Each structure stands twice: as structure tokens, then as C-alpha cells.
C-alpha positions as CSV (number, residue, x, y, z in Angstrom):
1,X,96.5,227.2,12.6
2,X,98.6,230.4,12.2
3,X,101.1,230.7,9.3
4,X,104.2,232.8,9.8
5,X,106.2,233.4,6.6
6,X,109.9,233.3,6.4
7,X,110.1,236.9,5.2
8,X,107.9,238.2,8.1
9,X,110.2,236.6,10.7
10,X,113.4,237.8,9.0
11,X,112.0,241.3,8.6
12,X,110.8,241.5,12.2
13,X,114.3,240.4,13.5
14,X,116.0,243.0,11.3
15,X,113.6,245.8,12.2
16,X,113.8,245.1,15.9
17,X,117.6,245.1,16.0
18,X,117.8,248.4,14.1
19,X,115.1,249.8,16.4
20,X,117.0,248.9,19.6
21,X,120.3,250.1,18.3
22,X,119.1,253.7,18.5
23,X,116.0,253.7,20.8
24,X,116.4,253.2,24.5
25,X,113.3,251.6,26.1
26,X,111.1,254.4,27.5
27,X,111.3,252.9,31.0
28,X,115.1,253.1,31.0
29,X,115.0,256.8,30.0
30,X,112.5,257.5,32.7
31,X,114.6,255.6,35.2
32,X,117.9,257.2,34.4
33,X,116.4,260.7,34.2
34,X,114.9,260.2,37.7
35,X,118.3,259.1,39.0
36,X,119.9,262.1,37.3
37,X,117.5,264.5,39.0
38,X,118.2,263.1,42.5
39,X,121.9,262.6,42.1
40,X,124.1,264.6,44.4
41,X,127.5,263.5,43.1
42,X,128.6,266.0,40.5
43,X,130.8,263.4,38.7
44,X,128.0,260.9,38.5
45,X,125.4,263.5,37.5
46,X,127.7,264.7,34.7
47,X,128.1,261.1,33.4
48,X,124.3,260.5,33.4
49,X,123.8,263.8,31.6
50,X,126.1,262.6,28.8
51,X,124.2,259.3,28.7
52,X,120.8,261.0,28.4
53,X,122.1,263.6,25.8
54,X,123.6,260.7,23.8
55,X,120.4,258.8,23.9
56,X,118.3,261.6,22.6
57,X,120.9,262.3,19.8
58,X,120.7,258.6,18.8
59,X,116.9,258.6,18.7
60,X,117.0,261.7,16.5
61,X,119.8,260.6,14.2
62,X,119.0,256.9,14.2
63,X,122.6,255.9,15.0
64,X,123.8,253.4,17.6
65,X,123.6,254.3,21.3
66,X,126.9,252.5,21.9
67,X,129.7,251.5,19.6
68,X,129.4,248.0,21.0
69,X,126.2,247.0,19.2
70,X,126.2,243.7,21.1
71,X,125.8,240.0,20.6
72,X,122.2,239.2,19.7
73,X,120.1,237.3,22.3
74,X,116.7,236.0,21.2
75,X,114.1,234.3,23.4
76,X,111.4,232.9,21.2
77,X,108.2,231.1,22.3
78,X,106.6,229.3,19.5
79,X,102.9,228.4,19.8
80,X,102.2,224.7,18.9
81,X,99.4,225.8,16.6
82,X,101.9,227.7,14.4
83,X,103.4,226.6,11.2
84,X,106.3,228.3,9.3
85,X,106.2,228.9,5.6
86,X,109.9,228.5,4.9
87,X,112.6,226.5,3.3
88,X,115.1,226.9,6.2
89,X,115.4,226.4,9.9
90,X,114.1,228.7,12.6
91,X,117.7,229.5,13.6
92,X,118.7,230.3,10.0
93,X,115.7,232.7,9.7
94,X,116.7,234.5,12.8
95,X,120.4,234.7,11.8
96,X,119.4,236.1,8.4
97,X,117.5,238.8,10.2
98,X,120.6,239.6,12.2
99,X,122.8,239.6,9.1
100,X,120.6,242.1,7.4
101,X,120.2,244.3,10.4
102,X,123.9,244.7,11.0
103,X,124.7,245.3,7.4
104,X,122.0,247.9,6.7
105,X,123.7,250.7,4.8
106,X,121.7,253.5,6.5
107,X,122.8,252.4,10.0
108,X,125.7,250.0,9.9
109,X,126.1,248.2,13.2
110,X,129.4,247.0,14.4
111,X,130.2,243.3,13.8
112,X,131.7,242.1,17.1
113,X,131.1,238.3,17.0
114,X,134.1,236.1,16.5
115,X,134.1,232.4,15.4
116,X,136.7,229.9,16.7
117,X,136.7,231.7,20.1
118,X,139.6,229.6,21.6
119,X,141.6,229.8,18.4
120,X,141.9,232.4,15.6
121,X,139.0,234.4,16.8
122,X,137.9,235.5,13.3
123,X,135.2,238.1,12.9
124,X,132.1,236.6,11.2
125,X,131.6,240.1,9.6
126,X,127.8,240.2,10.1
127,X,127.4,239.6,13.8
128,X,126.0,236.1,13.4
129,X,125.2,233.8,14.9
130,X,122.7,235.0,17.5
131,X,122.3,233.2,20.9
132,X,118.8,231.7,20.6
133,X,116.6,230.2,23.2
134,X,113.5,228.4,21.9
135,X,110.5,227.0,23.7
136,X,107.2,225.4,22.5
137,X,104.1,226.7,24.2
138,X,100.4,226.5,23.8
139,X,98.8,228.9,21.3
140,X,98.9,230.1,17.8
141,X,101.4,233.0,18.0
142,X,105.1,233.5,18.2
143,X,106.4,235.7,21.0
144,X,109.9,237.1,20.7
145,X,112.2,239.0,23.0
146,X,115.3,240.4,21.3
147,X,118.3,242.0,23.0
148,X,121.7,243.2,21.9
149,X,124.0,242.5,24.8
150,X,127.2,244.5,25.1
151,X,130.5,242.7,25.8
152,X,131.5,244.9,28.7
153,X,128.4,244.1,30.8
154,X,128.3,240.4,29.7
155,X,131.9,240.1,30.9
156,X,130.7,240.8,34.4
157,X,128.3,237.9,34.6
158,X,128.6,235.8,37.7
159,X,127.5,232.3,38.8
160,X,127.8,230.7,42.2
161,X,126.5,227.5,43.7
162,X,125.6,228.5,47.2
163,X,124.7,226.2,50.1
164,X,120.9,226.2,50.8
165,X,121.5,228.1,54.1
166,X,123.7,230.8,52.5
167,X,122.5,234.4,52.1
168,X,121.9,235.5,48.5
169,X,122.0,239.2,49.6
170,X,125.4,238.8,51.2
171,X,126.7,237.1,48.0
172,X,125.4,239.9,45.8
173,X,126.9,242.6,48.1
174,X,130.2,240.9,48.2
175,X,130.2,240.4,44.4
176,X,129.0,243.7,42.9
177,X,132.1,245.7,44.0
178,X,134.3,243.1,42.3
179,X,132.6,243.8,39.0
180,X,134.1,247.2,38.8
181,X,132.5,249.7,36.5
182,X,133.1,248.0,33.2
183,X,129.4,247.2,33.0
184,X,128.7,250.9,32.7
185,X,126.4,251.6,35.7
186,X,123.8,252.8,36.3
187,X,122.0,249.8,34.7
188,X,120.0,246.8,35.9
189,X,121.0,243.6,37.7
190,X,119.3,240.4,36.5
191,X,119.4,237.6,39.0
192,X,118.4,234.0,38.5
193,X,117.8,231.7,41.4
194,X,117.4,227.9,41.3
195,X,117.2,225.2,38.7
196,X,120.7,224.1,37.7
197,X,123.7,226.2,36.9
198,X,122.8,226.8,33.3
199,X,119.1,227.4,34.2
200,X,120.0,230.1,36.7
201,X,122.1,231.9,34.1
202,X,119.2,231.7,31.6
203,X,116.8,233.1,34.2
204,X,119.1,236.0,35.0
205,X,119.4,236.9,31.3
206,X,115.7,236.6,30.6
207,X,114.8,238.8,33.6
208,X,116.7,241.7,32.0
209,X,114.0,241.8,29.3
210,X,111.4,243.1,31.7
211,X,110.6,246.8,32.2
212,X,112.0,248.9,35.0
213,X,109.3,249.1,37.7
214,X,111.2,249.3,41.0
215,X,109.5,252.6,42.0
216,X,106.1,251.1,41.7
217,X,107.2,248.1,43.8
218,X,108.6,250.5,46.5
219,X,105.3,252.4,46.6
220,X,103.0,249.3,46.9
221,X,105.3,247.1,48.9
222,X,106.5,243.5,48.4
223,X,103.9,240.7,48.1
224,X,106.3,237.8,48.1
225,X,109.8,236.7,48.9
226,X,111.2,237.5,45.4
227,X,109.9,241.1,45.7
228,X,111.3,241.4,49.2
229,X,114.7,240.3,47.7
230,X,114.4,242.8,44.9
231,X,113.8,245.7,47.3
232,X,116.6,244.6,49.7
233,X,119.2,244.1,47.0
234,X,118.2,247.4,45.2
235,X,118.6,249.4,48.4
236,X,121.8,247.8,49.6
237,X,123.6,247.8,46.2
238,X,122.9,251.5,45.8
239,X,124.2,252.0,49.4
240,X,127.6,250.7,48.1
241,X,128.1,254.2,46.7
242,X,129.6,252.9,43.4
243,X,127.5,255.3,41.3
244,X,127.3,256.1,37.6
245,X,130.4,254.9,35.8
246,X,131.9,253.8,39.1
247,X,132.7,257.5,40.0
248,X,130.8,257.4,43.3
249,X,127.2,258.4,43.8
250,X,123.7,257.6,44.9
251,X,122.5,255.4,42.0
252,X,124.4,252.2,40.9
253,X,121.4,250.2,39.8
254,X,118.1,251.4,38.3
255,X,116.3,248.1,39.1
256,X,116.9,244.6,40.2
257,X,115.1,241.8,38.4
258,X,114.8,238.3,39.8
259,X,113.4,235.1,38.3
260,X,113.5,231.7,40.1
261,X,112.9,228.0,39.4
262,X,112.6,224.9,41.6
263,X,116.0,223.4,42.4
264,X,117.6,220.3,44.0
265,X,117.5,220.1,47.8
266,X,121.3,220.2,48.0
267,X,121.7,223.2,45.7
268,X,121.1,227.0,45.6
269,X,122.4,228.2,42.2
270,X,122.5,232.0,41.9
271,X,123.4,233.8,38.7
272,X,123.8,237.6,38.3
273,X,124.1,239.4,34.9
274,X,124.2,243.2,34.7
275,X,122.7,245.3,31.9
276,X,124.6,248.4,31.1
277,X,123.6,252.0,30.3
278,X,123.2,250.9,26.7
279,X,120.2,248.7,27.7
280,X,118.8,247.4,24.4
281,X,115.8,245.1,24.1
282,X,112.3,244.9,22.7
283,X,109.4,242.5,22.6
284,X,106.9,241.6,19.9
285,X,104.4,239.0,18.8
286,X,103.8,237.5,15.4
287,X,100.3,236.4,14.6
288,X,100.4,235.8,10.9
289,X,99.3,239.2,9.9
290,X,102.7,240.5,8.8
291,X,106.0,241.7,10.3
292,X,106.1,243.2,13.8
293,X,105.1,246.8,14.2
294,X,107.3,248.6,16.6
295,X,105.9,251.8,18.1
296,X,108.1,254.8,17.3
297,X,108.7,256.8,20.5
298,X,108.2,260.5,20.6
299,X,111.3,262.7,21.0
300,X,109.4,264.5,23.7
301,X,109.9,261.3,25.8
302,X,113.5,262.3,26.3
303,X,114.4,265.1,28.7
304,X,116.1,268.2,27.3
305,X,119.4,268.2,29.0
306,X,122.4,270.3,28.0
307,X,126.0,269.6,28.9
308,X,128.9,272.0,29.1
309,X,132.3,271.8,30.7
310,X,132.7,273.4,34.1
311,X,134.5,276.7,34.4
312,X,137.6,275.0,35.9
313,X,137.9,272.4,33.1
314,X,141.4,272.1,31.6
315,X,141.9,272.3,27.8
316,X,144.8,270.1,26.6
317,X,146.6,269.9,23.2
318,X,147.6,266.2,22.8
319,X,150.1,267.2,20.1
320,X,152.2,269.3,22.5
321,X,151.4,268.0,26.0
322,X,154.3,267.0,28.2
323,X,154.9,264.7,31.1
324,X,155.5,267.7,33.3
325,X,152.1,269.1,32.4
326,X,150.4,265.7,33.0
327,X,151.9,265.7,36.5
328,X,149.8,268.7,37.4
329,X,146.5,267.0,36.6
330,X,144.3,266.2,39.5
331,X,142.1,263.1,40.1
332,X,138.5,263.8,39.1
333,X,139.4,266.8,37.0
334,X,137.6,267.3,33.7
335,X,139.9,267.7,30.7
336,X,138.9,268.7,27.2
337,X,141.4,267.1,24.8
338,X,142.2,268.2,21.3
339,X,144.7,267.0,18.8
340,X,145.8,263.6,17.5
341,X,145.7,260.2,19.3
342,X,145.9,256.6,18.3
343,X,143.3,253.9,19.1
344,X,143.9,250.3,20.2
345,X,142.0,247.5,21.8
346,X,142.8,243.9,22.8
347,X,143.8,242.5,19.4
348,X,146.0,245.5,18.6
349,X,147.8,245.3,21.9
350,X,148.4,241.6,21.4
351,X,149.8,242.3,17.9
352,X,152.2,244.9,19.4
353,X,153.3,242.5,22.1
354,X,153.9,239.8,19.5
355,X,156.0,242.2,17.4
356,X,158.2,243.1,20.4
357,X,158.5,239.4,21.3
358,X,159.8,238.7,17.8
359,X,162.3,241.6,18.0
360,X,160.5,243.6,15.4
361,X,159.7,247.3,15.4
362,X,156.2,248.8,15.2
363,X,154.7,250.0,11.9
364,X,155.9,253.5,11.1
365,X,152.6,255.2,11.7
366,X,152.2,254.0,15.3
367,X,154.9,255.9,17.1
368,X,153.5,256.2,20.6
369,X,156.2,258.2,22.3
370,X,154.6,261.0,24.3
371,X,151.2,260.2,22.9
372,X,147.8,259.0,24.1
373,X,146.0,255.8,23.1
374,X,142.2,255.5,23.1
375,X,140.7,252.1,23.8
376,X,137.9,252.0,21.2
377,X,136.5,249.9,18.4
378,X,134.3,252.4,16.4
379,X,131.2,251.8,14.3
380,X,131.8,252.3,10.6
381,X,130.9,255.8,9.3
382,X,127.8,256.4,7.2
383,X,127.0,259.4,5.0
384,X,129.1,262.3,5.8
385,X,130.3,261.1,9.2
386,X,134.0,261.1,10.0
387,X,133.5,258.0,12.1
388,X,130.6,256.2,13.6
389,X,129.8,256.0,17.3
390,X,133.1,255.7,19.1
391,X,132.7,255.3,22.9
392,X,135.4,253.7,25.1
393,X,135.8,250.1,25.8
394,X,136.6,248.5,29.2
395,X,140.1,249.6,30.1
396,X,140.9,246.7,32.6
397,X,141.2,244.3,29.6
398,X,144.3,246.2,28.6
399,X,145.9,246.1,32.2
400,X,148.1,243.2,31.3
401,X,149.6,245.2,28.4
402,X,150.0,248.5,30.3
403,X,153.5,248.2,31.7
404,X,154.8,246.9,28.3
405,X,153.2,249.8,26.5
406,X,154.5,252.5,28.9
407,X,158.0,251.1,29.1
408,X,158.6,250.1,25.5
409,X,156.7,252.7,23.5
410,X,157.0,255.8,25.6
411,X,153.2,256.1,25.8
412,X,152.1,259.0,28.0
413,X,148.5,258.4,28.6
414,X,145.5,256.1,28.0
415,X,141.8,256.8,27.6
416,X,139.1,254.2,28.2
417,X,136.1,253.2,30.2
418,X,135.8,252.3,33.9
419,X,138.6,251.6,36.4
420,X,142.1,250.3,36.2
421,X,143.3,247.3,38.3
422,X,146.2,247.3,40.8
423,X,148.8,246.2,38.2
424,X,147.9,249.0,35.8
425,X,147.8,251.6,38.5
426,X,151.2,250.6,39.8
427,X,152.6,250.9,36.3
428,X,151.0,254.3,35.7
429,X,152.5,255.5,38.9
430,X,156.0,254.1,38.1
431,X,156.1,255.7,34.7
432,X,154.3,258.9,35.8
433,X,151.7,258.4,33.1
434,X,148.0,259.1,33.3
435,X,144.7,257.3,32.6
436,X,141.6,259.3,31.4
437,X,138.1,258.0,31.5
438,X,135.4,258.7,28.9
439,X,131.7,257.9,29.6
440,X,130.6,254.5,28.5
441,X,127.1,254.7,26.9
442,X,127.7,258.0,25.2
443,X,129.3,256.8,22.0
444,X,127.5,259.0,19.5
445,X,128.1,262.1,21.6
446,X,131.8,261.2,21.8
447,X,132.0,260.7,18.0
448,X,131.0,264.3,17.5
449,X,134.3,265.5,18.9
450,X,136.2,263.5,16.3
451,X,137.2,265.7,13.4
452,X,139.3,263.2,11.4
453,X,139.9,259.5,11.3
454,X,142.1,257.1,9.4
455,X,143.3,253.5,9.8
456,X,147.1,253.5,10.3
457,X,147.9,249.9,11.2
458,X,146.5,246.3,11.3
459,X,143.5,246.9,8.9
460,X,142.8,243.1,9.0
461,X,141.5,243.5,12.5
462,X,138.4,245.3,11.3
463,X,136.9,247.4,14.1
464,X,140.0,246.6,16.2
465,X,142.4,248.1,13.7
466,X,144.6,251.0,15.0
467,X,143.1,254.4,13.9
468,X,144.4,257.9,14.3
469,X,141.8,260.2,15.5
470,X,142.0,264.0,15.5
471,X,139.7,265.3,18.2
472,X,138.4,268.7,19.4
473,X,137.3,269.3,23.0
474,X,136.6,265.6,23.8
475,X,135.5,265.5,27.4
476,X,137.3,263.1,29.7
477,X,138.0,262.7,33.4
478,X,141.4,262.2,35.1
479,X,140.7,258.7,36.5
480,X,144.2,257.7,37.6
481,X,146.7,260.5,38.0
482,X,150.5,260.3,37.6
483,X,150.8,259.6,41.3
484,X,148.6,256.6,41.1
485,X,145.4,257.9,42.8
486,X,142.3,256.4,41.3
487,X,138.9,258.1,41.5
488,X,137.3,254.7,41.1
489,X,138.7,253.8,44.5
490,X,138.2,257.1,46.3
491,X,134.8,258.1,44.8
492,X,132.8,255.1,45.9
493,X,134.5,255.1,49.4
494,X,133.4,258.8,49.9
495,X,129.9,258.2,48.7
496,X,129.4,255.0,50.6
497,X,130.4,256.8,53.8
498,X,128.0,259.7,52.9
499,X,125.1,257.3,52.2
500,X,125.9,255.6,55.5
501,X,123.5,252.6,55.3
502,X,126.2,249.9,55.3
503,X,129.1,249.5,57.7
504,X,132.4,250.4,55.9
505,X,133.8,247.0,56.9
506,X,130.8,244.9,55.7
507,X,131.9,244.4,52.1
């Protein structure tokens, strides 16, 4: 019988979560670099370059790949010939590992988990509890898969109860475009088929822990129906032309993973969960000999890619920019912004709405007239950092607040991740404002453009407090111009037509 000590399990969970916060899996780096090399869309290629540069910077600096350091998912298989030397439960040991990992002073990770989700939504301060799936298996070892799942990609999870004769491929092709770009493509699609509703979701999530191997599968060919589905879905989803960050391009997914399970004769449950460009997971085995040993990758495993703004990039001073100047910006144009801007996410927007509803004015330090707001919840700074990784959050979550913000505050522009919905686009056009897109999955790189940071309102919201950032040459793309043209609509349409594998009316 193998004995696993409490300290070994806690230490292994802590180490693995720190490890995946700054090391992409090697297969992901290889996959996205291959996609970068073959990409023909300049916008998508630019986005993937930033993701790869950010990844290398994080590996070197041991800082988070993304400001959203995720909710912890643990799949643990406990051998029935294992005993734990402990005075607490298995879940308590795992959660203690999470707590220590997210509060480690050398690399503080953002606490994003909220208790009382349908009520006060209070931050637990240490990112606990984890979502834990446990099974008992034969053997004398403990096998653990650990992932940190970002909220943007998790929000795009889908479940459908198809009829047995329905086409899974048709459902996927109809559904993926509705997911927008908030899941930060290019990434992976995990698909679970069969069982019951909750089993299908579990299969989809677990499938994302496997390595990217689609190129090997393409080379050797499918051996069974699941592999045939993987290849068909991979080809057809990439033919949608959605591309990196939803800007249009050749690669939307790096791989498609599928796991299945027997199901009832009347049912065909299908779940789909995407993994984003901040794919973070690892796998280890405890055999009683001590904590897990995680292999440190070589920096040479990362490609050496440099990024610089194109010769036609526009430099903008946020402190002096006018509505007339914004009106000259073109969709898809690269803008290098400098000056001061405020930040704000869901909770801050709700606070502002509530203040207006009560007839109150905003705090003095959040005058938004003629200014820009950045949708971000940064990681705490460590050492001499001005701010920790500070990439954008999904902008569509703020769509319901957009008209209020533009009308009542005089806000001129917004910066976030992915597309805006029809309501927000209509409001942007009506108020002749603008929406700029920063690359999701390049949080550490973005933070290097921030020269100063201070909290100016709602400090009780933690990472969702309103900050004032002073930035220098922060690269963004004009995603919705003042006339309401969205590159997240036009880009994929153009590239789907260029790829030409799917009829334009099919989806």
C-alpha cells in the first residue's frame, strides 16, 4: 500500500498551479507557432505573434500568461491501494494547495472566485474552492490533472440534447459562430458525447487536458468514428474563417478533442467547451516518493518572434484626443495609445448604474467625459512592477451598460477583448464613439505598456476596482469605428469566402 502525505499533495497542487500560470504546454506552443507560420491574415498573424511573445516573456519572468488566472479544475484518480497520511479531507488538501498557490508572494495570482454566486458574489480572496472530480481506480498511485480555466472561455460552454438522428457536426458548425471571440481563439474545442447531460459536460472538460496531436492524426488518418469526427470538425470549423481573436483568418482551432460514453437510446447529449489561448493544464502522478516533479521547459522551446507596429500605425494621445479625431479612425487600423485611461469591469459598471439610478453623482476621480475605459481586472503587482499582467476581458459582458455609459458619462471610447454585440454597436454608432480591441492572451506583454497605476474608486471590489492607468504605446485595433463597422463581422466574412470550403449560406 502506498502512503501519500498531506504535505506532498498540498505542495504538488501548489507547484502545479504556479507552473501552469507561466508555462504554456509545449504542444500548445508548437501548435500556435505552426498556425502563425501558415497564417495569411495580417491581423490574425499579428495577434498570434503577440500571444507567442507574451508566452515567452511569462516563461522567462515567471508571471501569469493571462490576468484571468482561472478557476481551478482538478481531475483526481485515486488508486484503491493508496492511503493518505492526513488529518483533513481530500478536498481540503487540494483547496489548501490552491490557496497557497494563489497567494505566493513571488507570483501572486488573481483571485477570481466568488461565493454566493446568485447573491452578494463575494470574492473568496484566495481562489478557493476548486472544482474537483474524484474517482477510485485500481492501483497504488494517485493521478492528477490540474487546469486553471479562464472565465472568458468557460462562459462559451454549450450543451445540447440532440435527437439520435441529428448531426453533431451541423450543431457544432451552427454553434461556434454564436460563441463570438470571447474565448480567445485560436484554442481547442473539447467535445463530450453521450452519457447524460452532466456526463457530456464532464467529458468535454476532461478532453481538454489531452495534448494537441491533430497534425499526427491528419498524417496517419482516422481509425474510428471519433477520430473521423475530430478531423471533420477541425477542418470545417477552421473553414468558418473566424481566425485568431475573431479577426478573420485560417486558424480558429488548433485541435478538436472528443470523448464519448454510452447513452440512453432516446438521447444524444453533446457538450462543447473551448479552451482559450491561455491554455493552462498539467498532469502528474504521486507514488509516495514525494511531491510531484514538474519538468522545466527550455526557453529554446519558444520561437523567437519580434513584434513592432506597422509603418501606418496611428499614435494617439488619450489626454487630448477628440471626437473629430476618432471619426477618422478606420476599422482594422492599429492604434498605439498613450496617456491616461480608467478601467472598469462588470461590478464597476453595475456600481455606476446603481449610483445613477439613485440620483447620485460619480466619485470625483472617475470623470469619464471624453475619456477611454479599459475592460480589465489586473493581477496584483510584485516587486518593482507598476501593475501585474493586465490583458483585456470580454467586452460583450459590458454591452448592456454601453448606452448608459456613452450617454450619461460622455465616454468617448472603450477597450476590451473580442467583439461587441448589436446593441453595443448601435450605441457606438449613435454616439459616434469607438471600440478598440486588445489581444486576449497577451496580458504580461500589455502590462509592459502601463507606466503608472492607481486605484481611484470602489477599492472594495478588489481586482474589479476602478484604476487609472497611464500607458505608453499600448497596441490596440479599431474593432468598431464611429460609423458602427465591426471588424469581427467583416473579417470572418472575408476569410470564409477566401477559404471557400463552406457555402456562405450554410451557417
